[in-house]
matplotlib code that plots the C-alpha trace (Angstrom):
import matplotlib.pyplot as plt

x = [0.0, 1.8, 2.5, 0.9, 3.9, 3.3, -0.7, 0.2, 2.0, -0.6, -2.9, -1.3, -1.4, -5.1, -5.5, -9.0, -8.1, -4.8, -7.8, -9.7, -7.1, -6.2, -9.8, -10.2, -7.0, -7.6, -11.6, -12.0, -9.2, -10.3, -14.0, -13.3, -11.1, -13.7, -16.2, -14.4, -14.6, -17.8, -19.6, -22.1, -21.5, -23.1, -21.4, -17.8, -18.7, -19.8, -16.4, -13.8, -15.8, -15.5, -11.9, -11.0, -13.2, -10.6, -7.7, -8.9, -9.3, -5.7, -4.2, -1.5, -0.1, 0.4, 3.8, 4.4, 7.3, 5.3, 2.8, -0.5, -2.1, -1.2, -2.4, -5.8, -6.0, -5.2, -7.9, -10.5, -9.9, -9.9, -13.2, -14.7, -13.4, -15.5, -18.6, -18.4, -18.0, -20.9, -23.0, -22.4, -23.6, -26.5, -27.6, -30.6, -33.7, -34.4, -36.2, -38.1, -40.6, -44.2, -45.2, -47.3, -50.9, -52.5, -55.4, -58.9, -60.9, -63.3, -61.5, -59.6, -63.0, -64.3, -60.7, -61.1, -64.6, -63.8, -61.3, -63.5, -66.0, -63.6, -62.6, -66.1, -67.0, -63.8, -65.7, -68.2, -66.5, -66.6, -63.3, -62.0, -62.6, -60.4, -57.8, -58.1, -57.6, -55.4, -53.0, -53.3, -53.3, -51.3, -49.1, -48.7, -49.1, -50.3, -53.2, -51.7, -50.1, -53.0, -55.1, -52.4, -52.6, -56.4, -57.0, -58.5, -58.4, -56.8, -59.8, -61.9, -59.3, -59.6, -63.3, -63.4, -61.4, -63.3, -66.7, -64.6, -63.8, -67.2, -68.9, -66.9, -67.2, -71.0, -70.9, -68.8, -71.2, -74.3, -72.8, -72.1]
y = [-0.3, 3.3, 6.1, 9.5, 10.8, 8.6, 9.1, 12.9, 12.8, 10.9, 13.0, 16.3, 14.8, 14.4, 10.6, 10.6, 7.1, 8.4, 11.1, 8.2, 6.1, 9.3, 9.2, 6.2, 6.4, 9.9, 10.2, 8.7, 10.2, 13.7, 13.0, 12.4, 15.4, 17.6, 15.9, 17.1, 20.5, 20.4, 18.0, 16.7, 14.1, 15.3, 18.6, 16.8, 14.6, 17.7, 19.3, 16.7, 16.7, 20.5, 19.8, 17.0, 19.3, 21.9, 19.5, 18.2, 22.0, 23.1, 19.8, 21.1, 23.2, 20.5, 19.8, 16.3, 16.7, 17.8, 15.8, 15.3, 14.7, 17.8, 19.4, 17.7, 18.4, 22.3, 22.7, 20.9, 22.7, 25.8, 24.8, 23.7, 27.5, 29.0, 26.8, 27.4, 31.0, 30.9, 29.4, 31.8, 34.7, 32.9, 30.5, 28.1, 27.7, 25.1, 22.1, 22.6, 25.6, 25.0, 25.2, 28.4, 27.7, 26.9, 29.3, 27.2, 27.6, 29.3, 32.3, 32.2, 32.7, 35.4, 37.1, 37.5, 38.5, 41.0, 42.9, 42.9, 44.7, 46.8, 47.4, 47.6, 50.8, 52.5, 52.8, 54.3, 57.4, 60.2, 61.1, 63.9, 61.1, 58.6, 61.0, 62.1, 58.4, 57.7, 60.5, 59.7, 55.9, 54.6, 57.9, 58.6, 62.2, 64.4, 65.9, 69.4, 68.5, 67.3, 70.3, 72.2, 70.4, 70.1, 73.8, 72.7, 73.8, 71.1, 70.5, 70.0, 67.1, 65.7, 65.8, 64.3, 61.5, 60.6, 60.7, 58.5, 55.7, 56.3, 55.4, 52.2, 50.7, 51.1, 49.6, 46.3, 46.3, 46.4, 43.8, 41.1]
z = [-0.1, -1.2, 1.7, 2.1, 0.0, -3.2, -2.8, -2.5, -5.6, -7.3, -6.6, -7.8, -11.0, -10.9, -9.8, -7.9, -6.7, -4.7, -3.3, -2.0, -0.2, 1.8, 2.6, 3.7, 5.5, 7.5, 7.5, 10.8, 12.8, 11.4, 12.2, 15.4, 16.0, 14.3, 17.0, 19.7, 18.7, 17.4, 19.9, 16.9, 14.8, 11.6, 11.6, 12.3, 9.0, 7.1, 8.1, 7.2, 3.8, 3.3, 4.0, 1.8, -1.0, -0.1, -0.3, -3.8, -4.8, -4.4, -5.0, -7.4, -4.6, -2.3, -0.7, -0.7, 1.9, 4.6, 6.9, 5.3, 8.5, 9.5, 6.8, 6.9, 10.6, 10.3, 7.7, 9.7, 12.7, 10.7, 9.3, 12.6, 14.4, 11.4, 12.1, 15.7, 15.0, 12.6, 15.6, 17.9, 15.7, 14.4, 17.1, 16.1, 18.0, 19.8, 18.1, 14.8, 14.2, 13.6, 10.1, 9.5, 9.8, 6.2, 5.7, 5.2, 2.2, 3.8, 5.4, 1.5, 0.4, 2.8, 2.7, -1.3, -0.5, 1.7, -0.9, -3.4, -1.3, -0.2, -3.9, -5.0, -2.2, -3.1, -6.6, -5.3, -4.0, -5.7, -7.5, -5.0, -2.1, -3.7, -4.7, -0.8, 0.4, -2.3, -0.8, 2.6, 2.9, 0.0, -1.0, 3.2, 2.8, 5.9, 5.9, 5.6, 2.5, 1.1, 1.8, 0.1, -3.3, -3.3, -2.1, 1.1, 4.8, 7.2, 8.9, 5.4, 4.8, 8.1, 8.6, 4.6, 5.6, 8.8, 6.6, 4.2, 6.3, 8.3, 4.7, 3.9, 7.7, 6.9, 4.0, 5.2, 8.0, 5.4, 3.1, 6.3]

ax = plt.figure().add_subplot(projection="3d")
ax.plot(x, y, z, "-o")
ax.set_aspect("equal")
plt.show()
């Protein structure tokens, strides 16, 4: 069986079988090391897989005169540290989150009917009231801005908006 030196030389030429032999030789030890750092066997396995993929990505730059195990363990350690930092920055919530509630078909129908009813009520407003409501509700303008644009007083705008809302609520109640 070839040693690490021969396998690294073969790996540098793109021999994937050499990588497979290095993985078989060093994976379990690297996973045990990663697990001792992460305390999570699945995360440790992922870290070791990432380490081997990084080694394969830079295979041409490997120094065959250096210890492969030291190189592998250094990469595994760096990946584990990054993972621990990520977990510290973004801690996971305990347990699984519940699925959001799915609205029933009846609720969907009511919401759609309500939306159509509001559109119908808006269509019944005169043009000035629609402009007032649009400027205030959708454009976020203040009553003073609207008053200046529409040649009304601030008080007139407030009263009209109040009456529009009252009319909309009454129309909603009458249809319910």
